[in-house]
Backbone as CSV, one residue per row, in Angstrom:
resi,resn,N_x,N_y,N_z,CA_x,CA_y,CA_z,C_x,C_y,C_z
1,MET,0.848,-1.195,0.000,0.000,0.000,0.000,0.888,1.251,0.000
2,SER,0.596,2.225,-0.840,1.405,3.425,-0.945,1.225,4.304,0.281
3,GLU,2.183,5.257,0.455,2.120,6.161,1.598,0.885,7.056,1.534
4,THR,0.487,7.415,0.305,-0.704,8.265,0.139,-1.960,7.544,0.613
5,SER,-2.088,6.255,0.232,-3.253,5.472,0.639,-3.292,5.297,2.145
6,VAL,-2.110,5.081,2.748,-2.048,4.909,4.203,-2.475,6.184,4.920
7,SER,-1.990,7.334,4.432,-2.344,8.604,5.062,-3.826,8.916,4.906
8,GLU,-4.407,8.579,3.728,-5.837,8.804,3.516,-6.664,7.921,4.437
9,THR,-6.222,6.660,4.618,-6.938,5.745,5.506,-6.877,6.240,6.945
10,GLN,-5.721,6.704,7.368,-5.571,7.226,8.723,-6.438,8.470,8.936
11,ALA,-6.480,9.339,7.930,-7.295,10.548,8.036,-8.774,10.211,8.153
12,LEU,-9.208,9.190,7.373,-10.606,8.767,7.429,-10.941,8.195,8.804
13,GLN,-10.039,7.367,9.336,-10.269,6.782,10.656,-10.320,7.851,11.737
14,GLU,-9.417,8.838,11.646,-9.426,9.921,12.626,-10.695,10.762,12.506
15,GLY,-11.147,10.971,11.252,-12.375,11.731,11.061,-13.585,11.023,11.633
16,LEU,-13.700,9.714,11.382,-14.818,8.943,11.919,-14.777,8.901,13.442
17,ALA,-13.558,8.782,13.975,-13.415,8.783,15.436,-13.835,10.126,16.015
18,GLY,-13.515,11.208,15.304,-13.920,12.534,15.765,-15.424,12.716,15.754
19,VAL,-16.097,12.215,14.700,-17.560,12.304,14.630,-18.189,11.520,15.772
20,ALA,-17.686,10.292,16.012,-18.213,9.469,17.106,-18.007,10.152,18.452
21,SER,-16.863,10.802,18.595,-16.586,11.506,19.851,-17.535,12.679,20.047
22,ASP,-17.807,13.421,18.971,-18.720,14.561,19.068,-20.134,14.114,19.421
23,PHE,-20.578,13.016,18.795,-21.914,12.512,19.089,-22.011,12.047,20.536
24,SER,-21.016,11.320,20.992,-21.058,10.765,22.342,-20.960,11.844,23.408
25,SER,-20.331,12.972,23.086,-20.202,14.058,24.061,-21.266,15.129,23.873
26,ASP,-22.278,14.833,23.005,-23.397,15.748,22.787,-22.922,17.100,22.273
27,ARG,-22.002,17.055,21.315,-21.504,18.269,20.690,-21.997,18.346,19.255
28,GLN,-21.889,19.529,18.664,-22.319,19.728,17.286,-21.369,19.002,16.340
29,SER,-21.917,18.077,15.545,-21.091,17.286,14.639,-21.054,17.871,13.240
30,PHE,-22.159,18.447,12.820,-22.233,19.022,11.482,-22.610,20.499,11.631
31,HIS,-21.817,21.354,11.058,-22.009,22.794,11.242,-23.066,23.315,10.271
32,VAL,-24.312,23.012,10.593,-25.469,23.438,9.808,-26.375,24.244,10.718
33,HIS,-26.882,25.351,10.219,-27.812,26.175,10.983,-28.989,25.314,11.434
34,TRP,-29.336,25.434,12.722,-30.392,24.566,13.252,-31.726,24.769,12.529
35,GLY,-32.016,26.015,12.139,-33.257,26.276,11.419,-33.285,25.595,10.062
36,LYS,-32.139,25.600,9.390,-32.067,24.941,8.089,-32.226,23.424,8.238
37,ALA,-31.602,22.866,9.275,-31.723,21.430,9.515,-33.171,21.045,9.802
38,MET,-33.864,21.839,10.627,-35.261,21.552,10.943,-36.149,21.691,9.710
39,MET,-35.853,22.678,8.864,-36.639,22.834,7.638,-36.449,21.630,6.722
40,TRP,-35.212,21.132,6.598,-34.975,19.948,5.772,-35.737,18.738,6.312
41,ILE,-35.782,18.592,7.639,-36.526,17.474,8.231,-38.021,17.611,7.934
42,PHE,-38.522,18.836,8.056,-39.933,19.078,7.743,-40.241,18.775,6.281
43,LEU,-39.360,19.228,5.388,-39.586,19.000,3.958,-39.496,17.522,3.611
44,LEU,-38.633,16.798,4.305,-38.547,15.354,4.068,-39.854,14.668,4.448
45,SER,-40.422,15.051,5.595,-41.702,14.465,6.003,-42.810,14.849,5.028
46,ASP,-42.772,16.085,4.534,-43.769,16.532,3.565,-43.628,15.797,2.239
47,THR,-42.404,15.447,1.884,-42.167,14.674,0.658,-42.889,13.341,0.719
48,PHE,-42.845,12.692,1.875,-43.541,11.411,2.032,-45.047,11.577,1.868
49,ILE,-45.586,12.679,2.407,-47.037,12.900,2.317,-47.460,13.130,0.870
50,PHE,-46.771,14.028,0.169,-47.125,14.296,-1.223,-46.902,13.049,-2.096
51,SER,-45.856,12.294,-1.813,-45.608,11.068,-2.572,-46.749,10.081,-2.370
52,SER,-47.229,9.976,-1.133,-48.353,9.071,-0.853,-49.603,9.515,-1.592
53,PHE,-49.843,10.832,-1.627,-51.005,11.350,-2.343,-50.925,11.027,-3.838
54,LEU,-49.768,11.257,-4.441,-49.621,11.029,-5.879,-49.677,9.552,-6.217
55,ILE,-49.072,8.717,-5.381,-49.138,7.266,-5.613,-50.575,6.779,-5.467
56,GLY,-51.279,7.294,-4.437,-52.685,6.929,-4.266,-53.521,7.375,-5.453
57,TYR,-53.239,8.583,-5.961,-53.961,9.078,-7.138,-53.746,8.178,-8.342
58,MET,-52.497,7.792,-8.603,-52.213,6.934,-9.756,-52.862,5.564,-9.602
59,THR,-52.881,5.049,-8.373,-53.523,3.754,-8.126,-55.016,3.826,-8.389
60,VAL,-55.643,4.891,-7.883,-57.083,5.066,-8.079,-57.405,5.255,-9.555
61,ARG,-56.597,6.016,-10.239,-56.874,6.282,-11.657,-56.772,5.012,-12.500
62,MET,-55.758,4.196,-12.233,-55.581,2.978,-13.019,-56.622,1.908,-12.698
63,SER,-57.224,2.006,-11.495,-58.204,0.997,-11.097,-59.644,1.470,-11.256
64,ALA,-59.850,2.702,-11.712,-61.209,3.240,-11.851,-61.984,2.476,-12.922
65,GLN,-63.239,2.178,-12.616,-64.083,1.450,-13.562,-64.689,2.377,-14.624
66,ASP,-65.002,3.600,-14.228,-65.573,4.563,-15.168,-64.457,5.320,-15.888
67,PRO,-64.739,5.857,-17.055,-63.710,6.609,-17.800,-63.200,7.802,-17.006
68,TRP,-61.892,8.008,-17.048,-61.297,9.154,-16.366,-61.421,10.386,-17.257
69,PRO,-61.874,11.512,-16.727,-62.045,12.720,-17.558,-60.723,13.161,-18.188
70,LEU,-60.806,13.694,-19.399,-59.617,14.219,-20.061,-59.292,15.588,-19.465
71,THR,-58.155,15.669,-18.805,-57.790,16.917,-18.141,-57.609,18.069,-19.125
72,SER,-57.205,17.752,-20.356,-57.033,18.812,-21.349,-58.363,19.482,-21.677
73,GLU,-59.467,18.745,-21.525,-60.792,19.315,-21.762,-61.388,19.910,-20.493
74,VAL,-61.182,19.221,-19.376,-61.744,19.692,-18.107,-61.158,21.050,-17.720
75,PHE,-59.855,21.214,-17.926,-59.168,22.437,-17.505,-58.872,23.368,-18.670
76,ALA,-59.659,23.250,-19.733,-59.534,24.179,-20.851,-60.163,25.513,-20.478
77,LEU,-59.644,26.571,-21.057,-60.132,27.925,-20.755,-60.391,28.652,-22.061
78,SER,-61.575,29.227,-22.160,-61.957,29.945,-23.377,-61.618,31.419,-23.241
79,MET,-60.997,31.960,-24.279,-60.653,33.385,-24.312,-61.438,34.099,-25.400
80,GLY,-62.722,33.770,-25.512,-63.578,34.373,-26.514,-63.708,33.554,-27.774
81,GLY,-62.935,32.487,-27.893,-63.007,31.620,-29.063,-63.045,30.168,-28.630
82,GLU,-62.265,29.337,-29.311,-62.187,27.930,-28.949,-61.452,27.772,-27.624
83,PRO,-61.924,26.839,-26.772,-61.241,26.605,-25.495,-59.793,26.162,-25.714
84,ILE,-58.879,26.733,-24.939,-57.460,26.382,-25.031,-57.123,25.416,-23.910
85,PRO,-56.649,24.205,-24.239,-56.368,23.202,-23.199,-55.306,23.674,-22.212
86,LEU,-55.608,23.525,-20.929,-54.648,23.760,-19.837,-54.059,25.171,-19.841
87,LEU,-54.782,26.136,-20.376,-54.248,27.498,-20.432,-54.026,28.064,-19.028
88,LEU,-55.051,27.945,-18.174,-54.930,28.488,-16.820,-53.826,27.768,-16.046
89,ILE,-53.737,26.458,-16.206,-52.724,25.676,-15.487,-51.330,26.076,-15.957
90,ALA,-51.181,26.338,-17.249,-49.879,26.774,-17.769,-49.480,28.122,-17.184
91,ILE,-50.448,29.041,-17.069,-50.159,30.358,-16.481,-49.780,30.200,-15.014
92,MET,-50.499,29.357,-14.289,-50.199,29.111,-12.879,-48.794,28.537,-12.712
93,THR,-48.437,27.607,-13.588,-47.110,26.999,-13.518,-46.028,28.028,-13.802
94,PHE,-46.252,28.868,-14.807,-45.284,29.913,-15.138,-45.095,30.874,-13.964
95,ILE,-46.192,31.250,-13.313,-46.118,32.168,-12.178,-45.313,31.558,-11.039
96,LEU,-45.568,30.284,-10.753,-44.884,29.644,-9.628,-43.400,29.455,-9.913
97,ILE,-43.058,29.090,-11.142,-41.640,28.928,-11.488,-40.929,30.287,-11.461
98,THR,-41.612,31.338,-11.922,-41.039,32.681,-11.850,-40.784,33.093,-10.406
99,SER,-41.715,32.747,-9.530,-41.543,33.088,-8.113,-40.345,32.362,-7.510
100,SER,-40.037,31.198,-8.012,-38.853,30.483,-7.536,-37.586,31.254,-7.900
101,GLY,-37.584,31.873,-9.073,-36.439,32.688,-9.483,-36.284,33.933,-8.631
102,THR,-37.378,34.621,-8.336,-37.292,35.817,-7.494,-36.876,35.455,-6.070
103,MET,-37.291,34.267,-5.615,-36.890,33.832,-4.280,-35.391,33.549,-4.224
104,ALA,-34.864,32.941,-5.284,-33.419,32.677,-5.336,-32.633,33.985,-5.324
105,LEU,-33.119,34.987,-6.037,-32.460,36.299,-6.022,-32.533,36.934,-4.636
106,ALA,-33.665,36.744,-3.954,-33.811,37.291,-2.601,-32.801,36.672,-1.642
107,VAL,-32.550,35.376,-1.790,-31.562,34.709,-0.939,-30.177,35.298,-1.185
108,ASN,-29.835,35.497,-2.450,-28.532,36.093,-2.776,-28.398,37.501,-2.208
109,MET,-29.448,38.287,-2.346,-29.407,39.648,-1.810,-29.358,39.653,-0.288
110,GLY,-29.990,38.658,0.327,-29.951,38.557,1.778,-28.549,38.326,2.297
111,TYR,-27.837,37.403,1.665,-26.469,37.130,2.103,-25.525,38.280,1.742
112,ALA,-25.920,39.068,0.743,-25.131,40.254,0.400,-25.483,41.444,1.296
113,LYS,-26.414,41.222,2.245,-26.859,42.262,3.183,-27.526,43.438,2.473
114,GLU,-28.121,43.155,1.300,-28.876,44.181,0.569,-30.316,44.150,1.074
115,LYS,-30.564,44.835,2.158,-31.847,44.729,2.848,-33.027,45.148,1.973
116,LYS,-32.910,46.259,1.291,-34.009,46.781,0.484,-34.345,45.847,-0.679
117,LYS,-33.318,45.370,-1.387,-33.551,44.461,-2.507,-34.142,43.143,-2.026
118,THR,-33.659,42.662,-0.884,-34.194,41.420,-0.322,-35.679,41.558,-0.030
119,PHE,-36.058,42.683,0.569,-37.466,42.914,0.904,-38.336,42.912,-0.346
120,TYR,-37.937,43.674,-1.355,-38.777,43.785,-2.549,-38.855,42.462,-3.320
121,LEU,-37.768,41.730,-3.367,-37.796,40.437,-4.058,-38.697,39.441,-3.335
122,MET,-38.638,39.446,-1.996,-39.527,38.561,-1.241,-40.974,39.000,-1.365
123,LEU,-41.202,40.308,-1.429,-42.559,40.817,-1.615,-43.105,40.409,-2.984
124,ILE,-42.277,40.506,-4.019,-42.699,40.065,-5.359,-43.010,38.567,-5.353
125,THR,-42.186,37.796,-4.677,-42.421,36.349,-4.583,-43.758,36.067,-3.914
126,ALA,-44.045,36.794,-2.834,-45.318,36.607,-2.129,-46.503,36.992,-3.012
127,ILE,-46.363,38.072,-3.778,-47.448,38.504,-4.676,-47.695,37.444,-5.751
128,LEU,-46.627,36.888,-6.297,-46.779,35.823,-7.291,-47.453,34.595,-6.675
129,GLY,-47.058,34.265,-5.447,-47.691,33.136,-4.770,-49.164,33.377,-4.515
130,ALA,-49.513,34.602,-4.094,-50.916,34.942,-3.872,-51.706,34.895,-5.180
131,SER,-51.079,35.301,-6.277,-51.732,35.218,-7.589,-52.022,33.772,-7.959
132,PHE,-51.077,32.898,-7.657,-51.275,31.467,-7.910,-52.478,30.949,-7.126
133,VAL,-52.562,31.305,-5.852,-53.679,30.855,-5.022,-54.999,31.411,-5.560
134,GLY,-54.998,32.665,-5.993,-56.204,33.253,-6.550,-56.680,32.511,-7.794
135,MET,-55.751,32.136,-8.648,-56.113,31.366,-9.843,-56.622,29.979,-9.470
136,GLN,-56.059,29.421,-8.401,-56.526,28.105,-7.956,-57.956,28.206,-7.417
137,VAL,-58.261,29.288,-6.733,-59.632,29.508,-6.265,-60.584,29.605,-7.449
138,PHE,-60.178,30.314,-8.487,-61.011,30.410,-9.700,-61.205,29.032,-10.322
139,GLU,-60.142,28.235,-10.364,-60.221,26.888,-10.928,-61.187,26.020,-10.127
140,TRP,-61.093,26.095,-8.822,-61.997,25.322,-7.964,-63.451,25.744,-8.176
141,SER,-63.694,27.057,-8.162,-65.067,27.548,-8.300,-65.664,27.159,-9.646
142,LYS,-64.841,27.160,-10.685,-65.312,26.764,-12.009,-65.745,25.305,-12.014
143,LEU,-64.937,24.439,-11.397,-65.280,23.019,-11.367,-66.492,22.751,-10.474
144,ILE,-66.571,23.450,-9.343,-67.658,23.186,-8.404,-68.994,23.730,-8.911
145,PHE,-68.995,24.984,-9.348,-70.261,25.637,-9.695,-70.669,25.426,-11.158
146,ASP,-69.695,25.384,-12.062,-70.028,25.231,-13.482,-70.098,23.771,-13.918
147,GLU,-69.180,22.941,-13.405,-69.119,21.552,-13.845,-69.782,20.584,-12.877
148,GLY,-70.035,21.010,-11.648,-70.708,20.136,-10.678,-69.823,19.054,-10.085
149,VAL,-68.518,19.273,-10.079,-67.598,18.281,-9.522,-67.605,18.399,-8.001
150,ARG,-67.659,17.237,-7.328,-67.625,17.171,-5.874,-66.584,16.127,-5.457
151,PRO,-66.124,16.152,-4.208,-65.189,15.109,-3.773,-65.786,13.706,-3.843
152,TRP,-67.086,13.590,-3.825,-67.752,12.291,-3.843,-68.483,12.005,-5.153
153,ALA,-68.454,12.942,-6.086,-69.186,12.741,-7.337,-68.543,13.548,-8.453
154,ASN,-68.763,13.070,-9.677,-68.200,13.738,-10.840,-69.066,13.434,-12.060
155,PRO,-69.798,14.397,-12.586,-70.678,14.140,-13.731,-69.931,13.856,-15.029
156,MET,-68.618,14.076,-15.062,-67.852,13.884,-16.298,-67.195,12.510,-16.402
157,GLY,-67.393,11.649,-15.397,-66.761,10.326,-15.471,-66.522,9.746,-14.089
158,ALA,-65.326,9.226,-13.884,-64.988,8.543,-12.635,-65.203,9.462,-11.438
159,SER,-65.923,8.935,-10.426,-66.218,9.751,-9.246,-64.966,10.048,-8.427
160,GLN,-63.921,9.204,-8.557,-62.681,9.422,-7.794,-61.925,10.669,-8.256
161,PHE,-62.270,11.173,-9.420,-61.575,12.342,-9.959,-61.677,13.528,-9.013
162,GLY,-62.871,13.807,-8.517,-63.073,14.944,-7.642,-62.291,14.816,-6.342
163,ALA,-62.328,13.629,-5.743,-61.616,13.420,-4.485,-60.116,13.620,-4.673
164,ALA,-59.576,13.050,-5.748,-58.139,13.175,-6.004,-57.755,14.621,-6.286
165,PHE,-58.571,15.307,-7.074,-58.257,16.687,-7.440,-58.270,17.609,-6.228
166,PHE,-59.349,17.559,-5.451,-59.465,18.478,-4.315,-58.448,18.155,-3.222
167,MET,-58.141,16.895,-3.049,-57.178,16.519,-2.012,-55.773,17.000,-2.366
168,ILE,-55.322,16.700,-3.586,-53.943,17.009,-3.966,-53.743,18.509,-4.150
169,THR,-54.599,19.137,-4.946,-54.424,20.568,-5.202,-54.749,21.402,-3.958
170,GLY,-55.686,20.918,-3.147,-56.016,21.643,-1.923,-54.880,21.616,-0.922
171,PHE,-54.255,20.453,-0.771,-53.133,20.337,0.158,-51.964,21.194,-0.301
172,HIS,-51.724,21.205,-1.618,-50.653,22.052,-2.143,-51.009,23.533,-1.999
173,GLY,-52.269,23.877,-2.252,-52.691,25.264,-2.100,-52.532,25.765,-0.675
174,MET,-52.766,24.892,0.317,-52.546,25.261,1.715,-51.069,25.572,1.953
175,HIS,-50.191,24.797,1.329,-48.756,25.051,1.470,-48.369,26.394,0.851
176,VAL,-48.936,26.695,-0.310,-48.623,27.973,-0.963,-49.152,29.133,-0.122
177,SER,-50.369,28.996,0.392,-50.948,30.062,1.219,-50.107,30.292,2.477
178,GLY,-49.699,29.190,3.132,-48.832,29.326,4.298,-47.494,29.933,3.937
179,GLY,-46.990,29.576,2.747,-45.723,30.126,2.297,-45.803,31.624,2.037
180,VAL,-46.927,32.075,1.511,-47.108,33.512,1.264,-47.062,34.286,2.585
181,ILE,-47.748,33.761,3.607,-47.724,34.401,4.923,-46.309,34.394,5.495
182,TYR,-45.632,33.261,5.353,-44.253,33.121,5.831,-43.343,34.143,5.141
183,LEU,-43.485,34.272,3.833,-42.677,35.226,3.072,-42.915,36.658,3.529
184,LEU,-44.172,37.007,3.730,-44.492,38.379,4.126,-43.947,38.709,5.511
185,VAL,-44.054,37.760,6.431,-43.534,37.990,7.782,-42.029,38.219,7.743
186,VAL,-41.310,37.334,7.031,-39.856,37.463,6.946,-39.473,38.729,6.194
187,ALA,-40.201,39.036,5.105,-39.876,40.224,4.303,-39.986,41.501,5.132
188,PHE,-41.060,41.648,5.893,-41.231,42.872,6.674,-40.283,42.913,7.871
189,ARG,-39.873,41.767,8.358,-38.835,41.765,9.388,-37.493,42.211,8.803
190,VAL,-37.234,41.795,7.573,-36.020,42.272,6.896,-36.071,43.780,6.744
191,LYS,-37.217,44.289,6.305,-37.366,45.729,6.088,-37.184,46.521,7.386
192,ASN,-37.710,45.984,8.480,-37.666,46.691,9.758,-36.341,46.512,10.494
193,GLY,-35.403,45.792,9.908,-34.104,45.627,10.531,-34.071,44.625,11.670
194,PHE,-35.054,43.734,11.705,-35.136,42.749,12.795,-33.899,41.865,12.832
195,TYR,-33.450,41.412,11.653,-32.315,40.484,11.607,-30.984,41.211,11.771
196,GLU,-30.955,42.493,11.479,-29.749,43.282,11.752,-29.494,43.366,13.255
197,ARG,-30.573,43.498,14.015,-30.437,43.581,15.464,-30.121,42.226,16.092
198,ARG,-30.251,41.165,15.308,-29.946,39.823,15.814,-28.660,39.271,15.193
199,GLY,-27.675,40.126,15.116,-26.376,39.691,14.626,-26.201,39.778,13.130
200,ASN,-27.114,40.489,12.444,-27.023,40.655,10.992,-27.022,39.308,10.265
201,ASP,-27.823,38.377,10.773,-27.899,37.022,10.226,-29.147,36.899,9.354
202,TYR,-28.930,36.716,8.048,-30.041,36.613,7.100,-30.272,35.171,6.634
203,SER,-29.818,34.204,7.428,-29.994,32.804,7.032,-31.464,32.415,6.965
204,ILE,-32.334,33.143,7.690,-33.761,32.854,7.648,-34.307,33.019,6.238
205,VAL,-33.720,33.904,5.444,-34.180,34.095,4.066,-33.924,32.826,3.254
206,GLU,-32.758,32.213,3.465,-32.474,30.961,2.769,-33.399,29.846,3.244
207,ILE,-33.686,29.804,4.546,-34.595,28.789,5.080,-35.984,28.957,4.475
208,CYS,-36.431,30.193,4.379,-37.712,30.487,3.732,-37.674,30.072,2.262
209,GLY,-36.519,30.296,1.622,-36.364,29.898,0.223,-36.430,28.399,0.031
210,LEU,-35.889,27.631,0.975,-35.969,26.175,0.892,-37.419,25.716,0.845
211,TYR,-38.234,26.293,1.705,-39.648,25.940,1.726,-40.324,26.295,0.401
212,TRP,-40.031,27.500,-0.087,-40.713,27.944,-1.304,-40.280,27.117,-2.520
213,HIS,-39.007,26.789,-2.613,-38.548,25.963,-3.723,-39.179,24.570,-3.662
214,PHE,-39.363,24.059,-2.462,-40.022,22.754,-2.314,-41.455,22.812,-2.829
215,VAL,-42.177,23.874,-2.458,-43.560,24.035,-2.920,-43.605,24.097,-4.448
216,ASP,-42.658,24.811,-5.040,-42.597,24.892,-6.506,-42.298,23.538,-7.129
217,LEU,-41.368,22.801,-6.533,-40.999,21.492,-7.063,-42.168,20.515,-6.995
218,VAL,-42.906,20.547,-5.903,-44.069,19.667,-5.770,-45.092,19.966,-6.857
219,TRP,-45.279,21.258,-7.163,-46.246,21.611,-8.204,-45.834,21.039,-9.565
220,VAL,-44.547,20.986,-9.836,-44.075,20.402,-11.101,-44.526,18.954,-11.204
221,PHE,-44.433,18.212,-10.108,-44.869,16.813,-10.120,-46.388,16.710,-10.249
222,ILE,-47.118,17.591,-9.557,-48.580,17.588,-9.686,-48.982,17.918,-11.112
223,PHE,-48.325,18.902,-11.695,-48.613,19.297,-13.071,-48.368,18.137,-14.036
224,ALA,-47.268,17.410,-13.829,-46.927,16.316,-14.725,-47.858,15.117,-14.554
225,PHE,-48.117,14.727,-13.294,-48.867,13.506,-13.053,-50.379,13.701,-13.141
226,PHE,-50.863,14.854,-12.699,-52.319,15.037,-12.662,-52.848,15.690,-13.930
227,TYR,-52.200,16.762,-14.388,-52.751,17.524,-15.508,-52.298,17.011,-16.870
228,LEU,-51.068,16.532,-16.989,-50.560,16.094,-18.291,-50.803,14.629,-18.585
229,TRP,-50.983,13.839,-17.548,-51.145,12.382,-17.758,-52.561,12.079,-18.233
């Protein structure tokens, strides 16, 4: 064995011994902000929930006895002429992906200590998120009042369609609504200098960004599995 391999093996053993020592003495082993670590744990648990919802949806759809409604027709939107398939859903997706970009810029400005830019970028992100929720409310009202879709019934085909739609999109909409409130609280604290008085630490902006990016990523999967399939 070469001297380099021996030194690398010794370094690895010393590193593992150091980690074990830190754990056994109740010391910090990984230098990660506690808020970021807790957010990752929360997002991991949320991943399991959304995965269960989507897997349950696919199982129900493949086992449904009645025809499953064509989403391209159900979610078509007329702009004075022929209905355009998935027009509203495409706009909602564009808005949410755009908000992910403004959130990423807000995180960069936060670490650069650009308080004013951070505030406005987070405010824009919150406005985009609120717009998404507003469009989702319009989508729900259209299906409920115009099409007669219910969680227990669906005049356009399989009755499971309504239950799957309201459960998945409703749960995601709750996350977006909570995220908008979270963004606004953090944004106005940034504006008021709250984090400057607490050691000039803007890591909360990144933690908020982790949540928002997760919400955006989940919507991509919902869009692919529910609306495009």
